[in-house]
C-alpha positions in Angstrom: 0.0 0.0 0.0 2.4 2.6 -1.2 1.1 6.1 -0.5 -2.4 4.8 0.5 -4.7 7.2 2.3 -6.6 5.4 5.0 -7.7 8.3 7.2 -10.2 7.2 9.8 -10.2 3.6 8.6 -11.1 0.8 11.1 -8.5 -2.0 10.8 -9.3 -3.4 14.2 -8.3 -7.0 14.3 -6.8 -7.0 10.8 -3.9 -9.3 9.9 -1.3 -7.1 8.2 1.6 -9.6 8.6 4.5 -8.6 6.3 2.5 -5.6 5.0 4.4 -2.8 3.4 2.8 0.5 4.2 5.3 2.9 2.6 4.2 6.5 2.9 0.7 5.4 4.0 -1.5 7.9 5.8 -3.3 6.2 8.7 -4.5 9.4 10.4 -7.2 8.7 13.1 -7.1 5.0 12.1 -8.3 2.4 14.5 -5.5 -0.3 14.6 -6.5 -1.9 17.9 -5.6 -5.6 18.0 -4.2 -5.4 14.5 -1.4 -7.9 13.7 1.6 -6.1 12.1 4.1 -8.9 12.4 7.1 -8.1 10.3 5.3 -5.1 8.7 7.2 -2.3 7.2 5.8 1.2 7.9 8.5 3.3 6.2 7.5 7.0 6.6 3.9 6.0 7.5 1.9 8.8 9.1 0.1 7.4 12.2 -1.1 10.8 13.5 -3.6 10.2 16.3 -4.0 6.5 15.4 -5.3 4.2 18.1 -2.8 1.3 18.4 -3.8 -0.4 21.7 -3.0 -4.1 21.8 -1.2 -4.2 18.5 1.3 -6.9 17.7 4.3 -5.1 16.2 6.6 -8.0 16.8 9.5 -7.8 14.2 8.0 -4.8 12.5 10.2 -2.1 11.1 9.0 1.2 12.3 12.1 3.2 11.3 11.2 6.6 9.8 7.6 6.1 10.6 5.9 9.3 11.9 4.2 8.7 15.3 2.7 12.0 16.3 1.3 11.7 19.8 1.9 7.9 19.4 3.3 7.0 22.8 0.2 7.9 24.7 -1.6 5.1 22.9 1.0 2.4 23.8 -1.2 0.1 25.9 -0.8 -3.6 25.7 1.4 -3.3 22.6 3.8 -6.1 21.8 7.1 -4.6 20.6 9.6 -7.5 20.8 12.2 -7.3 18.1 10.6 -4.2 16.6 12.8 -1.5 15.0 11.7 1.7 16.6 11.6 5.1 14.9 15.0 6.0 16.5 16.5 2.9 14.9 16.8 1.0 18.2 15.6 -2.6 18.4 13.0 -3.2 21.2 13.9 -6.3 23.2 10.9 -6.6 25.5 
């Protein structure tokens, strides 16, 4: 989904394993309980997206834009995830 505009979309419970969301706009999206195993969200815009209980395990979030993102980090699995700062989450 290169450059996809998914503003306000409800992806709750979706399986996006290995998805490539390059430059995607997910503004105000509901991603609760979404599976993003090994997903690549290069330069994705997740402004105000709800990400509670997402499985990001192994996802590459480098260069993703997470405006106000951390306040939605509840029950999120981040093991082996590449974070926006380039670090690898180990817990």
